[in-house]
N, C-alpha and C positions, 0 to 999 in steps of 0.2 A: 374316703372313697369318692372318686370323681363322679359327677353327674353324667348321665348318658348324653350323647351328642344327637342332635336333631337337624335334619335337612328338610327344608320346605320347597316343594316343587310347584311352580306356577306357570302353566302354559298361558300365553297371551296372544290374542289376535285382534287387532284394531281396538285395543283396550286403553287408549290414552286418557279417557275420561274417568276410569275406575282403578287402574293399576296402582296408583299412588295410595289410594285408600286401602287397598288390599295389603300392600307392603307395610303401611303404617299399623295395620292390625297385627302384623307379625312383630313389628318393632315394639308394640305395646304389651307383648306377652310378659307375664310374671316369671316365666321360665325362659332363660336365655337360649335363643335359637342359634345353632352353630353357623348355619349358612342358609341363604335363599338362592335358589336357582330359577331364574326367569327364562323361559324359552319363547322367544318371539317367533311365531309361526307365520313368517312372511307377511307381517302387517303392512298395510298401505297408508296408515296414518302416522302419528308421531309417538307411537308406543315406545320405540327404542329410545328416542330422545327423552321421553318422560322418565323412563327407568334410569337412564344414565344421569339425569339431573337429580333424581331422588337419591341415587347411590352416593353422590358427593357429600351429602349431609347425614347419611344413614349410620346408625350405631351398630348395624349388623352387616356381615359380609354378604354382598349381593353379586352373584355371578350371572352374567347375561349371555345366553347362547342365541345365535341367530340362525334361522333357517332360510334357505334360498327359495323354497316353495312351500305352499301351505299343505301340510300333511295330516292335519287333524290333531285334536287334543291328545288322543291316545299315543300317537307317535311322539308328540312333543314331550309328554310326561315320561315316556320311556327314555328319551335322551337325557332329561334332567335327572331321572332316577339313576341311570347308569353312571352319571358323573359324580355321584355322591358315595362317600365311604362312611357316612354317619351310622349310628346304631339304629336310629329310627328315621323313616321317611314319612312325611305328612304332606297331603295334597291340598292345595287351595286354588280356587279359580279366580281369575283376575277381576271379576265383578262381585265377589263375595267377601265377607269379613268374618273374623273370629272373635269370640269372647276373649278378653285379656287373659283368662285363666285356662283357656282351652288346652294348650300344650302342657302346662303344669299338671292338670288333672289327668289328662290322657296318658302321659308318661308315667305318672304315679300308679295308675291302674294297670298299665302294662308291666311295670316292674313288680307289682304285687301279684300279678297273674302271669307268671313267666311261661306258662304252657301255650299261651295264645300268640299266634304270629301276626294277627290282624285285629284291630279294634275300630269301632266307629261309635257315633253318638247321635242324639237327637239334633234337629236343626229347626230353625224358624224361617219362614218366607216373609221378607219385609223389605220395603224400599227405604225405610228409615234406618234399618240396621241397629235398632235399639233392642237390648236384651232384657229379659226379665231377671229379677234378682236370683242369683245362684246360691243355693245352700247345699254344698256338697257333703255336709255332715250327715245327710240322710240319703245321699246318692246311692242308687241301686244299680247293680250290673247284672246282666244275664247273658247267656250264651245264644248265639245264632247258628243254627245248623244249615246244612244244604237244603233240607226240606223247607226251612223258613224262607230261603231265597227263591225256591221254586214258586212259592206263592207270590212274592214280589221282591223287588230290589230293596233291601232293608238299609242300605248304606249309601247316602249321597256322597259323592267323591270328596268334597271339601271337609267331610267329617272323618275320613279314613286315615289311619296311621298303620304302617307295617314295619316289621323288623327287617334289618338288612339281610337276614338269612333267607328271606323270600326271593326265590329265583324266577317266579312267574312274572310275565310282563303283559302289557296291553297288546292286543292283536293290531299290528301297525296299520293294516289296510282297513280296519273296521272303524266306522265313524258313528254308529248308533248302537247303544247298549254295550259299548266296549268295556265300560266299567262293570256292568252287571256280569258279563262273562268272566272278567278277571276275578271279581270277588268269589264267584262260585268255584273257579279253578283253584284259588288259594285255599278255600275251605275244603274242597275235595282232596287236596294234597296234604294240608297241614292241620286239619281239624277245625272245630268250630271257631267262630269269631266272637270277640268280647264286645258287648253293647253297653255303653254308658248312658243311662237314662237322664241326661242333662242336655239342654239346648245350648250348644257351645259354638254353633256356626249360624250365621245369618246369610241366606241365599236370596238372590234377586229373582230367580226364576223358579216356578213350581216344578215338580217332578215331570209333569206333562202339561202341554197346552201353553207353555211359555214361549219366550223368544229363543232364537238359536236352535241348536240341534234337538233339544227336548220338545220343541213345538211341532215337529213333523210326525204326526200320528202313524202314518203308514210306514215310514222308514223306521220308526222306533219299534213297531210291531215286527217288521222283518228282522230287525236287529235282535229282538228277544228270541224269536224262533231260531235264528242262526246260532245264538248262544246255546240253546238247548240241544240243537243238532250237533254242535261241536263237542259238547260234553258227552253226548250219546256215542259219538264216533270214537271217543277216547275211553269208553267204557266206564265213565264216571256217573252215568245215569242208567238205571235199569230201563227196560222197554216200557214197563208199566208207568214209571215216573215220567218218562219222556212223553208218553201219550197224554198223561194227565196234565203235564206242564203245558203242552201245546193247546189242549182244549181250554184250560184256564186262561192262558194268555190271549186266546181268540175271544173269549168272553169279556175279558178286561178291555180289549180293543173296542168292542161294541159299546161297552159302558162308557168308556172315555169319549168316544165320538158323540154319544147321546148327551153326556154331561156338558160337553163343550159347545155343541152346535144346537142342541134342543133345549135342555133344561136351563142352561145359562142364559139363553135368549129369553126364555119364559120369565126367569127371575128378573132380568133387566126390564122387560116389559111391565111387570107388576110394579117394580120400583119406580119406573117413570110415570106410571098412572096414579101414583099416590100424591 
């Protein structure tokens, strides 16, 4: 019996300093990846040249798609996703890296749990991208429901793997919380997601307060509210859950602002005074 095929989709915008590292983390996988699709989102640096140079010595097939205009990561991922015919699609960001056994473990769990259309796992936030020791002999999995996602986005994009049978896609014009909306749409249509309780991805940016799109608090807040509104309009959220989701999201927004601008500043002041 042949092993499942896996396609890795990587959007890249001005990622010349990190894209080779991300690609190498795919090449280092213990499970052979069928293809990598890199979508250059109209970079103004040498991202394209860096990918082309890496491809010359790569042991995996790398397809490079170029965009004439910057359309955002969601649109770029859709383009890469649509170009693949593999059994599984895994997403990676150009500034993040995977544990060498990430694909092996995730495919294994998806094959064992065939009723799940989507899975994700824990991640770490680190600039060194060093992983703790992985002992998957005691790895636990659990289900994530739509209610779990109403509380917060449980799946960071570089941890997600979906089956080819998933027809939902990113909302092309959406640039904030576009992944959050997609995960909830998939779960609303296909059932709960599978969560693997192992840290198999190392991310550069935290969920909020970091560089890039995740660092814009107001835009992310609007993106979350838009996601709930979209689900409500499609009849995938009851009125009660919609109202609760909006209130909780607004409270999280206040907490995040306080944590970033007030409490973090106080912690830094205390640290400097020691």
